[in-house]
C-alpha positions in Angstrom: 15.5 64.7 6.0 14.7 62.9 2.8 18.4 62.5 2.1 19.0 60.8 5.5 16.1 58.4 4.9 17.5 57.5 1.5 21.0 56.9 3.0 19.5 54.6 5.6 17.6 52.7 3.0 20.7 52.3 0.8 22.7 51.0 3.8 19.9 48.5 4.7 19.7 47.3 1.1 23.4 46.8 0.9 23.5 44.8 4.1 20.6 42.7 3.0 22.3 41.9 -0.3 25.3 40.4 1.6 23.2 38.5 4.1 23.2 34.7 3.6 19.9 33.3 2.3 17.6 31.6 4.8 17.5 27.8 4.5 14.5 25.8 5.4 15.2 22.8 7.7 14.7 19.5 5.9 12.5 16.9 7.6 14.9 14.5 9.4 13.1 11.4 10.4 16.0 10.5 12.7 15.0 13.4 14.9 11.3 12.6 14.9 11.6 8.8 15.3 12.6 8.6 19.0 9.5 10.6 20.2 7.1 8.5 18.1 8.9 5.3 19.2 8.7 6.2 22.9 5.0 7.2 22.6 4.1 3.7 21.1 6.2 2.0 23.8 4.4 4.0 26.5 1.0 3.2 25.1 1.9 -0.5 25.2 2.9 -0.3 28.8 -0.1 1.8 29.8 -2.7 -0.4 28.1 -0.9 -3.7 29.0 -1.5 -4.9 25.5 0.9 -5.7 22.7 1.4 -2.8 20.2 3.0 -2.5 16.7 4.8 0.7 15.8 5.1 1.3 12.0 7.6 3.7 10.6 9.4 4.2 7.3 12.1 1.9 8.7 9.8 -1.0 9.3 7.4 -2.4 11.9 8.5 -2.7 15.6 6.6 -5.0 17.9 6.2 -4.2 21.6 4.8 -6.7 24.1 2.5 -5.7 27.0 5.5 -4.7 29.1 6.9 -2.4 26.4 9.8 -4.7 25.6 10.7 -5.1 21.9 10.5 -8.5 20.3 13.5 -8.0 18.0 16.5 -5.8 18.4 18.1 -4.2 15.4 19.8 -1.2 13.8 17.8 1.3 11.7 19.7 3.1 8.9 18.5 6.6 7.9 19.0 8.4 4.6 21.5 10.9 6.1 23.9 8.1 7.0 23.0 8.1 10.7 21.8 5.0 12.7 19.6 4.2 15.7 20.2 1.0 17.5 17.2 -0.6 19.3 18.5 -2.8 22.1 16.8 -6.1 23.0 14.5 -6.2 26.1 13.6 -2.7 27.3 14.0 -1.3 23.8 16.4 1.4 24.7 17.5 3.6 21.8 21.1 4.4 21.1 21.7 7.2 18.6 24.8 6.9 16.4 
């Protein structure tokens, strides 16, 4: 009985030694940005008041209808881009 338990533990130890290490996901602002952006835009529409949305990429201004005042391209550290289109403020991920 003890021999069988030791053999099982040896096999588990061997398999664990060859398993790849677990990697923690890095915080990627490009994945978080759209949700925060849409929340700020929705708050501007719901309150019918202009609203500013500040992020690490800069400040984006929404009018009372949720339209952006200035279109542009945001560049992220991982080389990806998000394009904010003029008017309705639609986001295009690139």
